[in-house]
C-alpha positions in Angstrom: -12.4 -4.5 -20.6 -12.3 -1.4 -22.4 -12.6 0.4 -25.5 -9.6 2.5 -25.5 -7.4 2.7 -28.5 -3.9 3.1 -26.7 -2.2 -0.1 -25.6 -3.1 -1.3 -21.8 -2.0 -4.2 -19.6 -4.2 -6.2 -17.2 -2.9 -6.5 -13.9 -3.6 -9.0 -10.9 -3.8 -7.5 -7.6 -2.4 -9.1 -5.0 -6.0 -9.0 -3.2 -7.0 -11.5 -6.0 -10.2 -9.8 -5.4 -11.2 -10.6 -1.7 -12.4 -8.3 0.7 -14.0 -5.9 -1.8 -17.4 -5.8 -1.9 -19.5 -8.1 -4.5 -20.1 -6.5 -7.6 -17.1 -4.2 -7.2 -14.9 -3.8 -10.6 -12.0 -4.8 -8.6 -14.0 -8.3 -7.2 -12.3 -9.5 -10.4 -9.0 -9.4 -8.9 -7.5 -7.6 -12.1 -7.4 -4.1 -13.2 -6.6 -2.5 -16.0 -4.2 0.3 -16.8 -2.7 2.2 -19.8 0.8 2.8 -20.6 2.6 6.2 -19.8 2.1 8.3 -22.3 3.5 12.7 -22.1 0.4 13.4 -20.5 1.3 11.4 -17.3 4.8 12.7 -17.5 3.1 16.3 -17.2 1.6 14.9 -13.9 5.1 14.1 -12.8 6.4 17.1 -13.7 3.9 18.9 -12.4 5.7 20.9 -9.2 1.4 22.1 -8.0 1.0 18.4 -7.6 3.8 17.7 -6.1 3.8 20.8 -4.1 0.4 19.6 -2.6 1.4 15.5 -2.1 -1.0 14.6 -5.1 0.9 13.7 -7.8 0.6 9.8 -7.6 -2.9 9.6 -6.9 -2.9 12.0 -10.4 -0.7 9.9 -11.9 -2.5 6.7 -11.6 -6.1 7.7 -11.8 -4.7 9.1 -15.2 -3.8 5.3 -16.0 -6.5 3.8 -14.4 -8.9 2.3 -17.5 -10.9 0.3 -15.4 -14.5 1.7 -15.3 -15.7 2.8 -11.8 -12.5 3.2 -10.0 -10.1 5.4 -8.8 -6.9 5.3 -6.8 -9.0 5.9 -3.4 -10.8 2.2 -4.2 -7.8 0.5 -4.0 -6.7 -1.4 -1.1 -3.0 -0.2 0.4 -1.1 -3.3 -0.6 -3.3 -3.5 -4.6 -2.2 0.4 -4.7 1.2 -0.6 -4.5 1.2 -3.5 -6.9 -0.7 -0.7 -9.4 2.0 1.7 -8.4 4.9 -0.7 -9.5 2.8 -2.2 -12.7 2.5 1.1 -13.7 6.2 2.0 -13.2 7.3 -0.8 -15.1 5.2 0.3 -17.7 6.5 3.8 -17.5 10.1 3.3 -17.4 10.4 -0.3 -17.7 11.3 -3.3 -15.0 14.6 -2.7 -14.3 15.1 -0.2 -11.4 18.4 0.4 -9.9 19.3 0.5 -6.1 21.7 1.3 -3.6 22.2 -1.9 -1.4 24.4 -2.4 1.9 25.6 -6.5 2.2 24.5 -7.1 5.8 27.7 -9.5 6.4 30.6 -7.5 4.8 29.2 -4.1 4.4 29.7 -3.4 0.7 27.7 -1.1 -0.8 27.0 -1.4 -4.3 24.4 -0.2 -7.0 22.3 -3.3 -7.8 19.4 -3.7 -10.7 16.1 -4.9 -8.8 13.4 -6.4 -12.1 10.8 -5.0 -10.7 8.6 -7.7 -13.1 10.0 -10.3 -10.1 8.4 -8.7 -7.1 5.9 -11.5 -6.0 2.9 -11.0 -3.4 2.1 -12.2 -0.1 0.7 -15.3 0.1 -2.5 -14.3 1.9 -4.2 -17.7 3.0 -6.6 -16.1 6.0 -9.5 -14.5 4.7 -11.6 -14.0 8.2 -10.8 -11.0 9.1 -12.0 -11.4 12.6 -9.4 -12.3 15.8 -10.2 -12.6 19.3 -8.0 -10.5 21.4 -5.5 -12.4 23.8 -6.5 -10.0 27.0 -10.2 -8.7 26.6 -10.9 -11.5 24.9 -12.9 -9.2 22.9 -13.8 -10.5 19.1 -12.4 -8.1 16.3 -13.8 -7.6 12.7 -10.5 -5.8 11.1 -10.9 -3.5 7.9 -8.7 -3.4 5.3 -7.3 -0.1 4.7 -7.9 1.6 1.5 -6.2 4.8 -0.3 -9.6 6.9 1.0 -9.6 5.7 4.3 -5.7 6.2 4.7 -6.6 9.7 3.4 -9.6 10.3 5.9 -7.2 8.9 8.6 -4.5 11.7 8.2 -7.2 14.6 7.1 -8.2 13.6 10.9 -4.4 13.7 12.2 -4.0 16.9 10.5 -7.1 18.8 12.2 -6.0 17.1 15.8 -2.8 18.9 15.1 -4.0 22.8 14.5 -5.6 22.3 17.6 -2.8 21.9 19.1 -2.9 18.8 21.0 0.1 18.0 23.1 -0.3 14.0 22.5 -1.0 13.2 19.1 -3.3 10.7 18.9 -2.2 8.7 16.0 -1.9 5.1 17.3 -5.5 5.2 18.3 -7.0 7.0 15.6 -5.6 4.2 13.0 -6.6 1.4 15.5 -10.4 3.3 15.6 -10.3 3.0 11.8 -9.0 -0.6 11.5 -12.0 -1.5 13.8 -14.9 -2.4 11.4 -16.6 -4.3 14.4 -16.2 -5.1 18.4 -18.5 -8.3 19.3 -20.2 -8.1 16.3 -21.4 -4.1 17.1 -20.4 -1.6 14.6 -21.5 1.6 16.9 -18.7 4.6 16.9 -19.1 5.1 20.5 -17.6 1.4 21.3 -15.3 1.1 19.0 -13.5 4.2 20.1 -14.2 2.9 23.9 -12.6 -0.3 22.9 -9.8 1.7 21.6 -9.1 3.5 24.4 -9.3 0.8 27.1 -7.0 -1.4 24.7 -4.2 -3.0 26.4 -0.7 -2.9 24.8 -1.0 -6.9 24.8 -4.1 -6.6 22.7 -3.0 -3.6 20.5 0.1 -5.6 19.6 -2.1 -8.7 18.6 -4.7 -7.0 16.7 -2.1 -4.8 14.3 0.3 -8.3 13.9 -3.1 -10.1 12.5 -4.0 -7.2 10.4 -0.6 -7.8 8.3 -1.5 -11.5 8.2 -4.9 -10.6 6.5 -3.6 -7.4 4.3 -2.9 -8.3 0.5 0.4 -7.0 -0.2 3.8 -6.5 -2.5 6.6 -8.0 -1.4 9.1 -5.7 -1.6 12.3 -7.4 -1.4 14.6 -8.8 -3.8 17.5 -11.5 -4.1 21.1 -10.4 -3.4 24.5 -12.3 -3.9 27.4 -9.9 -2.9 29.9 -9.6 -5.1 33.3 -8.7 -3.0 32.1 -11.9 -0.3 29.6 -13.6 -2.3 27.2 -13.4 0.5 23.5 -14.8 -0.9 20.4 -12.8 1.0 16.8 -11.5 0.3 17.3 -7.2 0.8 14.2 -5.2 1.2 13.8 -2.7 -1.3 13.2 1.0 -0.8 11.2 3.0 -3.1 13.1 6.3 -3.6 12.4 9.7 -5.9 13.7 7.7 -8.7 11.3 5.0 -8.9 8.8 7.5 -11.1 11.6 10.1 -12.1 14.4 7.7 -12.8 16.4 10.9 -14.3 16.4 12.4 -10.8 19.8 11.1 -10.3 19.9 10.6 -6.9 
């Protein structure tokens, strides 16, 4: 996929390339990443990038080898997969986490094998749903990192004007909706969101979850004290990319 001289790996994306435009480099369902080097460690330790909140964006861009692709192009679930793969290529597959047994409450450190994390099984490619109350037909837009940044930029701008009620929920819904009854007219989408009943907003969010590809951040765990076997959610902490942070 490239002419680079350093080691690379081709990573399978949770989306399998679906939901990207025809001809897009990611429509193949794969992305090529290079192994982390001292250059990437410089990025990770850059206080300037950390303070600006863009350190991981810069890291991912530095690791992507596939031509014509940046972190902004990636669906959020695919971006999660790239982050996991980048962590494995940089620091290995073992990720120590603190877990608490849901049965006996015992806390312990558990090492998660990141290479064993699975992707959500997306069986539904149709991104159109009929809302239960209004009966409107809504086509959803799967969010990329760029769209997520656009949402945050708009929310930050609204905060600056001193709005008493921050419209985060409605703003996110507007970006989530691509069409209403076959129309992509922004005014119609805004009016639909402003008048959408809670039952419809909930149904829309639940539908979005079912069609969104992602990594399952969960792992099997057996408590050493009570032998209870369960599946626990995995939280991504500071030591995911900074394993020497000792937190």
